[in-house]
C-alpha positions as CSV (number, residue, x, y, z in Angstrom):
1,M,41.9,128.5,64.9
2,Q,43.4,131.2,67.1
3,Y,47.0,131.4,68.0
4,R,49.1,132.8,70.8
5,K,52.9,133.3,70.8
6,D,55.7,131.3,72.4
7,K,58.6,133.0,74.1
8,Y,60.3,133.8,70.8
9,G,57.2,135.0,69.0
10,N,56.3,131.8,67.1
11,P,52.5,131.2,66.8
12,L,51.0,128.2,68.6
13,S,47.4,127.1,68.2
14,I,45.6,127.7,71.4
15,L,44.3,124.2,71.1
16,G,46.9,121.5,71.4
17,Y,46.5,117.8,70.6
18,G,47.2,115.7,73.7
19,C,48.4,112.3,72.4
20,M,48.1,110.3,75.6
21,R,44.5,109.0,74.9
22,F,44.7,107.6,71.4
23,T,42.0,104.9,70.8
24,T,43.4,101.4,71.2
25,R,42.1,98.1,70.0
26,N,43.4,94.8,71.4
27,G,46.1,96.7,73.3
28,K,47.4,98.6,70.2
29,I,46.8,102.1,69.0
30,D,44.2,102.2,66.2
31,L,46.4,104.0,63.7
32,E,43.9,104.5,61.0
33,K,41.3,106.1,63.3
34,T,44.0,108.2,65.1
35,E,45.3,109.4,61.7
36,Q,41.9,110.7,60.7
37,E,41.6,112.6,63.9
38,I,45.1,114.1,63.9
39,M,44.7,115.2,60.3
40,E,41.3,116.7,61.0
41,A,42.9,118.7,63.7
42,Y,45.8,119.7,61.5
43,H,43.6,120.9,58.7
44,S,41.6,122.9,61.3
45,G,44.8,124.7,62.3
46,V,46.1,122.7,65.3
47,N,49.9,123.0,65.1
48,Y,51.0,121.7,68.6
49,F,51.1,117.9,69.3
50,D,52.1,116.7,72.8
51,T,53.3,113.2,73.5
52,A,55.8,111.5,75.9
53,Y,58.2,108.6,76.2
54,A,55.9,107.1,78.8
55,Y,52.7,107.1,76.7
56,P,52.6,103.5,75.3
57,G,52.9,103.6,71.5
58,S,52.1,107.3,71.3
59,E,55.4,108.6,70.0
60,A,55.7,105.9,67.3
61,A,52.1,106.4,66.2
62,L,52.5,110.2,66.0
63,G,55.8,109.9,64.1
64,T,54.3,107.5,61.6
65,I,51.3,109.7,60.9
66,V,53.3,112.9,60.6
67,E,55.9,111.2,58.3
68,R,53.4,109.7,55.9
69,N,51.4,112.9,55.6
70,R,54.6,115.0,55.2
71,I,53.6,117.6,57.7
72,R,56.7,117.6,60.0
73,D,57.8,121.1,59.1
74,R,54.4,122.5,59.5
75,I,53.7,121.4,63.1
76,N,55.3,121.5,66.5
77,I,56.0,118.3,68.3
78,A,56.4,118.3,72.1
79,T,57.6,115.2,74.0
80,K,59.2,114.5,77.3
81,L,62.3,113.1,78.9
82,P,61.4,110.5,81.6
83,Q,63.5,112.3,84.2
84,Y,62.4,109.9,86.9
85,L,64.4,107.2,85.1
86,I,67.6,109.3,84.8
87,S,70.5,108.3,87.2
88,N,73.5,109.2,85.1
89,A,74.5,111.5,82.2
90,S,74.6,108.7,79.6
91,M,70.9,108.0,80.0
92,L,70.0,111.5,78.7
93,D,71.1,110.6,75.2
94,K,69.8,107.1,75.4
95,Y,66.2,108.2,75.9
96,F,66.4,111.3,73.7
97,N,67.8,109.4,70.7
98,E,65.1,106.6,71.2
99,E,62.4,109.3,71.1
100,L,63.8,110.8,67.9
101,E,63.7,107.4,66.3
102,R,60.2,106.7,67.4
103,L,59.1,110.2,66.2
104,R,60.9,109.8,62.9
105,T,62.4,113.2,63.2
106,D,65.8,114.9,63.7
107,H,64.6,117.5,66.2
108,V,62.0,118.2,68.9
109,D,60.3,121.6,69.0
110,Y,59.3,121.6,72.6
111,Y,61.0,119.2,75.0
112,L,60.0,118.8,78.6
113,M,61.3,117.2,81.8
114,H,58.4,114.9,82.5
115,H,56.3,114.9,85.7
116,M,58.2,117.1,88.1
117,T,56.7,117.3,91.6
118,D,59.6,118.5,93.6
119,Y,62.6,120.9,93.3
120,L,64.9,118.0,94.3
121,Q,64.2,116.3,91.0
122,W,65.5,119.3,89.1
123,E,68.5,119.4,91.5
124,R,69.3,115.8,90.8
125,L,69.1,116.4,87.0
126,K,71.5,119.3,87.3
127,K,74.0,117.1,89.2
128,V,74.0,114.6,86.3
129,G,74.8,117.4,83.8
130,I,71.4,118.3,82.4
131,I,72.1,122.0,81.8
132,D,75.2,121.3,79.7
133,W,73.3,118.6,77.9
134,I,70.4,121.1,77.2
135,N,72.8,123.7,76.0
136,E,74.5,121.3,73.6
137,K,71.2,120.1,72.1
138,K,69.8,123.7,71.7
139,E,73.1,124.8,70.0
140,K,72.7,121.9,67.5
141,G,69.0,122.7,67.0
142,V,67.8,119.3,67.9
143,I,65.9,120.8,70.8
144,R,64.2,124.1,70.0
145,N,62.5,124.9,73.3
146,I,63.1,123.5,76.8
147,G,60.5,123.2,79.5
148,F,59.0,120.9,82.2
149,S,55.7,119.4,83.0
150,Y,54.6,119.7,86.6
151,H,52.4,118.1,89.3
152,G,52.8,119.6,92.7
153,N,52.0,122.8,94.6
154,S,52.4,126.3,93.5
155,E,55.3,127.1,95.8
156,M,57.5,124.3,94.4
157,F,56.5,125.2,90.9
158,I,57.6,128.8,91.3
159,R,60.9,127.6,92.8
160,I,61.7,125.4,89.8
161,L,60.5,128.0,87.3
162,D,62.7,130.7,88.8
163,D,65.8,128.5,88.9
164,Y,66.5,128.3,85.1
165,P,65.6,130.3,82.0
166,W,62.9,128.0,80.8
167,D,61.2,128.5,77.4
168,F,57.8,127.2,78.6
169,A,56.2,125.0,81.3
170,Q,53.2,122.7,81.3
171,V,50.8,122.4,84.3
172,Q,47.5,120.8,85.3
173,Y,45.0,123.7,85.5
174,N,41.2,124.0,85.3
175,Y,38.5,125.8,87.1
176,L,38.4,123.2,89.9
177,D,42.2,123.3,90.3
178,E,42.4,127.1,90.4
179,N,44.0,127.0,93.8
180,T,45.7,123.6,93.8
181,Q,48.7,122.1,91.8
182,A,50.5,125.1,90.2
183,G,47.2,127.0,90.3
184,R,46.5,130.5,89.3
185,A,49.4,131.7,91.4
186,G,51.8,129.6,89.4
187,V,50.3,130.4,86.0
188,E,50.3,134.1,86.6
189,H,53.9,134.0,88.0
190,A,54.9,132.4,84.8
191,R,53.1,135.1,82.8
192,D,54.9,137.8,84.7
193,A,58.2,136.1,84.0
194,G,57.4,135.9,80.3
195,I,57.1,132.1,80.3
196,P,54.4,130.6,78.1
197,I,52.1,128.1,79.8
198,V,50.7,124.9,78.3
199,I,47.7,123.5,80.1
200,M,47.0,119.8,80.6
201,E,43.9,118.2,82.2
202,P,41.7,121.2,81.3
203,L,38.6,119.1,82.1
204,R,40.2,116.8,84.7
205,G,40.4,113.9,82.3
206,G,36.7,114.4,81.4
207,K,35.5,114.5,85.0
208,L,34.3,118.1,84.6
209,V,32.1,116.8,81.8
210,N,31.0,113.3,82.9
211,L,31.1,113.4,86.7
212,L,29.5,116.7,87.4
213,P,26.7,116.7,90.1
214,E,23.2,116.9,88.6
215,K,22.6,120.4,90.0
216,A,25.8,121.5,88.3
217,K,24.6,120.0,85.0
218,D,21.3,121.8,85.4
219,L,23.0,125.1,85.9
220,I,25.0,124.6,82.7
221,R,22.0,123.3,80.8
222,N,19.8,126.3,81.8
223,N,22.4,128.9,81.1
224,Q,21.6,131.2,78.2
225,R,25.0,130.8,76.6
226,G,24.2,127.3,75.5
227,Y,27.7,126.0,76.1
228,S,28.4,122.4,76.9
229,P,30.3,121.5,80.1
230,A,33.4,120.9,78.0
231,E,33.1,124.3,76.3
232,W,32.7,126.1,79.7
233,G,35.9,124.4,80.9
234,L,37.9,125.4,77.7
235,R,36.5,128.9,77.6
236,W,37.4,129.5,81.2
237,L,41.0,128.8,80.3
238,Y,41.0,130.7,77.0
239,D,39.7,133.7,78.9
240,Q,43.1,134.0,80.6
241,E,45.9,135.7,78.7
242,A,48.5,133.8,80.7
243,V,47.4,130.6,79.0
244,T,49.2,129.9,75.7
245,V,48.0,126.4,74.7
246,V,45.3,124.1,76.1
247,L,45.9,120.4,75.5
248,S,42.9,118.1,74.8
249,G,43.2,114.3,74.6
250,M,40.9,114.1,71.6
251,N,39.9,110.6,70.4
252,S,36.9,111.1,68.1
253,L,36.3,113.3,65.1
254,E,33.3,114.9,66.8
255,M,35.5,115.9,69.7
256,V,38.2,117.3,67.4
257,K,35.7,119.3,65.4
258,E,33.9,120.7,68.5
259,N,37.2,121.7,70.3
260,C,38.5,123.3,67.1
261,R,35.3,125.3,66.8
262,V,35.6,126.6,70.4
263,A,39.3,127.4,69.8
264,S,38.3,129.5,66.8
265,E,35.8,131.5,68.8
266,A,37.0,131.9,72.4
267,E,39.0,135.0,73.2
268,A,40.9,136.3,76.2
269,N,39.0,138.6,78.6
270,S,35.6,137.7,77.1
271,F,34.0,136.4,80.3
272,D,31.6,138.7,82.0
273,D,30.4,138.7,85.6
274,D,27.6,136.3,84.8
275,D,30.0,133.8,83.3
276,R,32.3,133.9,86.3
277,E,29.3,133.5,88.6
278,L,28.2,130.4,86.7
279,I,31.6,128.8,87.2
280,R,31.6,129.7,90.9
281,S,28.2,128.1,91.2
282,V,29.3,124.9,89.5
283,V,32.4,124.7,91.7
284,D,30.2,125.2,94.8
285,E,28.0,122.3,93.7
286,I,31.0,120.1,93.3
287,K,32.4,121.1,96.7
288,A,29.1,120.4,98.3
289,H,30.2,116.7,98.3
290,E,33.5,117.4,100.0
291,K,34.5,116.2,103.5
292,V,36.3,119.4,104.6
293,G,35.2,122.9,103.8
294,C,38.7,124.0,102.9
295,T,38.9,126.8,100.3
296,G,42.7,126.5,99.8
297,C,43.3,130.1,101.1
298,R,46.4,128.8,102.9
299,Y,45.9,131.1,105.9
300,C,46.7,128.0,108.0
301,M,50.2,127.9,106.5
302,P,53.0,127.6,107.2
303,C,52.6,124.7,109.5
304,P,55.5,124.6,112.1
305,R,55.9,120.9,111.2
306,G,55.8,121.4,107.5
307,I,52.5,119.7,106.9
308,D,50.8,120.8,103.7
309,I,47.3,121.2,105.2
310,P,45.4,122.5,102.2
311,G,47.1,119.9,100.0
312,I,46.0,117.0,102.2
313,F,42.4,118.4,102.4
314,N,42.2,118.9,98.7
315,A,43.2,115.2,98.1
316,Y,40.8,114.0,100.8
317,N,37.9,115.9,99.3
318,R,38.7,114.5,95.8
319,M,38.2,111.0,97.2
320,Y,34.5,111.9,97.6
321,T,33.9,114.3,94.7
322,E,35.6,112.0,92.2
323,S,36.9,108.6,93.4
324,K,39.2,107.2,96.1
325,F,41.8,106.4,93.5
326,D,41.8,110.0,92.2
327,G,42.1,111.5,95.7
328,R,45.0,109.2,96.7
329,F,46.7,109.8,93.4
330,Q,46.4,113.5,93.9
331,Y,47.8,113.1,97.4
332,A,50.8,111.2,96.1
333,Q,51.6,113.8,93.4
334,T,51.2,117.0,95.4
335,V,52.0,115.9,99.0
336,A,53.6,112.5,99.6
337,L,56.2,112.5,96.8
338,R,57.9,115.8,97.7
339,K,61.4,115.7,99.2
340,D,60.3,117.3,102.5
341,A,56.9,115.7,102.7
342,A,55.6,115.8,106.2
343,F,52.7,113.5,106.8
344,A,49.7,114.4,108.9
345,T,51.0,112.1,111.7
346,A,53.8,114.7,112.2
347,C,51.2,117.1,113.7
348,V,52.0,118.1,117.4
349,R,48.5,119.6,117.8
350,C,49.8,123.1,118.5
351,G,46.6,124.6,117.1
352,K,48.3,127.5,115.3
353,C,46.5,126.5,112.0
354,E,43.0,126.6,113.6
355,S,43.6,130.0,115.0
356,H,44.0,131.4,111.5
357,C,41.4,129.4,109.6
358,P,38.6,131.7,108.3
359,Q,36.3,128.7,107.9
360,S,36.8,127.6,111.6
361,I,37.7,124.1,110.4
362,P,38.8,121.7,113.3
363,I,42.0,121.1,111.4
364,R,43.7,118.8,113.8
365,E,40.7,116.5,114.0
366,K,40.3,116.5,110.2
367,L,44.0,115.8,109.5
368,V,43.7,112.6,111.5
369,E,40.6,111.6,109.5
370,A,42.2,112.5,106.2
371,D,45.4,110.6,106.9
372,K,43.5,107.4,107.7
373,A,41.6,107.7,104.4
374,L,44.5,108.7,102.2
375,R,47.2,106.4,103.6
376,P,45.9,102.9,104.3
377,L,48.7,100.4,104.9
378,P,49.2,99.4,101.2
379,Y,49.5,103.0,100.2
380,K,52.0,103.7,102.9
381,I,54.2,100.9,101.6
382,G,53.8,102.1,98.0
383,I,54.6,105.7,98.8
384,N,57.7,104.8,100.7
385,A,58.9,102.6,97.8
386,V,58.3,105.3,95.3
387,R,60.0,107.9,97.5
388,A,63.0,105.6,97.8
389,F,63.2,105.4,94.0
390,M,62.6,109.1,93.3
391,F,65.2,110.3,95.8
392,R,67.8,107.6,95.2
393,K,71.5,108.2,94.9
394,T,73.0,109.0,91.6
395,K,76.2,107.4,90.2
396,E,77.9,110.8,89.9
397,K,77.1,112.1,93.3
398,N,77.0,110.2,96.6
399,E,73.8,111.8,97.7
400,P,72.1,110.5,100.9
401,M,68.7,108.8,100.5
402,I,66.0,111.4,101.3
403,I,63.7,109.7,103.7
404,R,63.7,111.5,106.9
405,Q,63.9,109.7,110.2
406,E,61.1,111.9,111.6
407,D,58.8,110.7,108.8
408,K,59.6,107.1,109.8
409,D,58.9,107.9,113.4
410,A,55.7,109.7,112.6
411,D,54.4,106.7,110.7
412,K,54.9,104.6,113.9
413,K,52.8,106.9,116.0
414,V,49.3,106.1,116.9
415,N,46.9,108.7,115.3
416,H,45.7,111.1,117.9
């Protein structure tokens, strides 16, 4: 196993154990099987285990396994505050203490604000006293490192990252998301700021293994390296010095052993031109199934109406390269659930975006098409309900509800 250092020089295994996908039987975690897999990883050198309040049964299972194998002081546990449920200061201790009890521990090594998508969420937490709370917990040693996990675009990620002296951050990042979510821009900004980055979804939940087009599989199969699709995805990440830990949701002994082998061999800056060309070719094969030839260059931005054109097209394309659910879920995370989300129906057809597009995409036409696919009526209703919950008032501050009238008006418009 190889290790990279956190902000304070502590060694972290470059492979982290993602605890969201433990095997279940009859609706419950198979504790015996999970224990074998966790201990195999531990004995292979994995020292970073990532769970969350919202992962059903995960914290309790991890806590039980760690306690009965007496390895608590030899590993790092990362878990997450369900920030989306926090409406007042008293709830911070409520959830944190419950997590300590589940994990059977008196401290958390790496604690994250879970599933941030917008700067407003961090602003709301600050208004309920999160910074004083963090300072108190760190002074007592019950939280050793503070960070946040993020799903959104790179601009918002950088804004949150720069607003507070974080110890680390966790982002979705893989060779297909190089220019979406926090993306390479966000990962490298964190590196320049001295903030370690933990990677989630390195293989898009297995989609970069199981759902690759046949031509992409052939490219990998015929490559002289002999790497599997999973190994290519992991090595692409390990090649980057900005990456500290890569999480894998391992749920078989074979997967644990294989991923530990890769993590013992892969080194930063080891890719050559042929390796990078292979990845580009695989990405091209995936993108051949897309609806819009958007490269995510963002030359079309900023839109005068605030529409995230590349974000919408990325989600629209994902509906056809993966599944309709995946595309719409991506759209909700990166576009629709931002404070200042501007839906495609806000377009005034000024054409500024098209004049700057290197791909000569008929953006105005494609936005209408994408919006119809991404926001059928049930999704519009669901998105509005979630926005109302996310941007609700707190008990401490009489904040206005953040649902803009122009968004309501835009939804009533007939698509052009």
